[in-house]
C-alpha positions as CSV (number, residue, x, y, z in Angstrom):
1,X,78.7,-60.2,41.1
2,X,75.4,-61.6,41.8
3,X,72.4,-59.5,41.3
4,X,69.7,-59.9,43.7
5,X,66.0,-58.9,43.4
6,X,64.4,-57.8,46.5
7,X,60.7,-58.2,47.2
8,X,60.1,-54.4,47.0
9,X,61.5,-54.1,43.5
10,X,59.9,-55.9,40.6
11,X,61.9,-56.7,37.5
12,X,61.1,-54.5,34.6
13,X,59.7,-56.2,31.6
14,X,60.4,-55.1,28.0
15,X,57.8,-52.9,26.6
16,X,55.2,-54.4,24.1
17,X,56.5,-57.9,24.6
18,X,53.7,-59.4,26.8
19,X,50.8,-57.3,25.7
20,X,48.5,-55.4,28.0
21,X,45.9,-56.5,30.5
22,X,43.1,-55.8,28.1
23,X,43.3,-59.3,26.5
24,X,41.2,-60.9,29.3
25,X,38.4,-58.4,28.9
26,X,38.6,-58.8,25.1
27,X,38.3,-62.6,25.4
28,X,35.3,-62.2,27.8
29,X,33.5,-60.0,25.3
30,X,34.3,-62.4,22.4
31,X,32.8,-65.3,24.5
32,X,29.7,-63.3,25.2
33,X,29.3,-62.4,21.5
34,X,29.6,-66.1,20.5
35,X,27.1,-67.1,23.1
36,X,24.6,-64.4,21.9
37,X,25.1,-65.5,18.3
38,X,24.6,-69.2,19.3
39,X,21.4,-68.3,21.2
40,X,20.0,-66.4,18.2
41,X,20.8,-69.2,15.8
42,X,19.3,-71.8,18.2
43,X,16.2,-69.7,18.6
44,X,15.7,-69.3,14.8
45,X,16.1,-73.1,14.3
46,X,13.6,-73.8,17.0
47,X,11.1,-71.4,15.5
48,X,11.5,-72.8,12.0
49,X,11.1,-76.4,13.4
50,X,8.0,-75.4,15.3
51,X,6.4,-73.8,12.2
52,X,7.2,-76.7,9.9
53,X,6.9,-79.6,12.3
54,X,4.1,-78.4,14.6
55,X,0.6,-79.6,14.5
56,X,-1.2,-79.0,11.3
57,X,-4.3,-76.7,11.4
58,X,-6.3,-79.2,9.3
59,X,-5.5,-82.9,9.2
60,X,-7.1,-86.1,7.9
61,X,-6.9,-89.8,8.9
62,X,-7.8,-92.7,6.7
63,X,-10.6,-94.8,8.4
64,X,-11.3,-97.4,5.7
65,X,-10.8,-98.2,2.0
66,X,-12.5,-100.7,-0.3
67,X,-12.1,-101.9,-3.9
68,X,-14.8,-100.9,-6.4
69,X,-15.3,-102.3,-9.9
70,X,-13.5,-100.7,-12.8
71,X,-10.1,-99.9,-11.2
72,X,-11.6,-97.7,-8.5
73,X,-11.4,-97.5,-4.8
74,X,-13.5,-95.9,-2.1
75,X,-11.8,-94.2,0.8
76,X,-13.3,-92.9,4.0
77,X,-11.4,-90.2,6.0
78,X,-11.9,-88.3,9.3
79,X,-11.0,-84.7,9.0
80,X,-9.9,-82.7,12.1
81,X,-9.4,-78.9,12.0
82,X,-8.8,-76.1,14.3
83,X,-11.2,-73.6,12.7
84,X,-14.5,-75.3,11.8
85,X,-15.8,-72.1,10.2
86,X,-13.4,-72.4,7.2
87,X,-13.7,-74.9,4.4
88,X,-10.6,-77.0,3.5
89,X,-9.3,-79.4,0.9
90,X,-7.8,-82.8,1.3
91,X,-5.9,-84.7,-1.3
92,X,-6.5,-88.5,-1.3
93,X,-4.7,-91.0,-3.6
94,X,-4.6,-94.7,-4.5
95,X,-1.5,-96.8,-5.1
96,X,-0.9,-99.8,-7.3
97,X,1.0,-103.0,-6.3
98,X,4.4,-101.4,-7.1
99,X,3.6,-98.6,-4.6
100,X,3.4,-95.9,-7.3
101,X,0.5,-93.4,-7.2
102,X,-2.1,-94.5,-9.7
103,X,-4.9,-92.1,-8.9
104,X,-5.5,-88.8,-7.0
105,X,-8.5,-86.7,-6.1
106,X,-9.0,-83.4,-4.3
107,X,-11.8,-83.5,-1.8
108,X,-13.6,-80.3,-0.7
109,X,-14.3,-80.3,3.0
110,X,-17.1,-77.8,3.6
111,X,-17.2,-75.6,6.6
112,X,-19.1,-77.1,9.5
113,X,-18.2,-79.4,12.3
114,X,-14.7,-79.6,13.8
115,X,-14.6,-83.3,13.0
116,X,-15.9,-84.5,9.6
117,X,-16.2,-88.0,8.1
118,X,-16.0,-88.0,4.3
119,X,-16.1,-90.7,1.7
120,X,-15.1,-90.6,-2.0
121,X,-14.3,-92.9,-4.9
122,X,-11.0,-92.5,-6.6
123,X,-10.4,-93.7,-10.2
124,X,-7.1,-95.5,-10.9
125,X,-5.1,-96.1,-14.1
126,X,-4.3,-99.6,-12.9
127,X,-5.6,-102.0,-10.3
128,X,-5.4,-100.1,-7.0
129,X,-4.1,-101.8,-3.8
130,X,-4.3,-99.2,-1.1
131,X,-5.6,-95.7,-0.6
132,X,-4.3,-93.0,1.7
133,X,-4.4,-89.2,2.5
134,X,-1.7,-87.2,0.9
135,X,-2.4,-84.0,2.8
136,X,-4.9,-81.3,3.7
137,X,-4.9,-77.5,3.5
138,X,-7.2,-74.4,3.9
139,X,-5.9,-73.1,0.6
140,X,-8.7,-74.2,-1.7
141,X,-8.1,-74.1,-5.5
142,X,-10.5,-71.8,-7.4
143,X,-12.0,-74.7,-9.4
144,X,-13.1,-76.5,-6.2
145,X,-14.8,-73.6,-4.5
146,X,-18.4,-72.8,-5.3
147,X,-19.2,-69.3,-6.7
């Protein structure tokens, strides 16, 4: 008693055991959904990185510094900005021999040329060793602006 299966007749499979043919399309949609989410997250990360790490609208570079009597130091900076019609502010500081900040000053950069060279003297609480630029911004505090 041998049962033979001919090419014309396919064996019948038990119902519900192997699923339906919709799994392949379901997997395809799931892959597309994950790809879309990954693209959105990558785009958001790239945008945030561009905003935070892109070029600053106003920037300063230290050109020179020199010791002055009485625990003071003179610093000369070059300020570069994208909008020369706006005033800005740069924070300059001095450091002592341990590397700690020992003096700080906010320097008002008036509106004018795109490139400005400014000098100022910063008082220190101890003997200063170096001077540098902490940062620059267009957000000028009220006490620095002229009425």
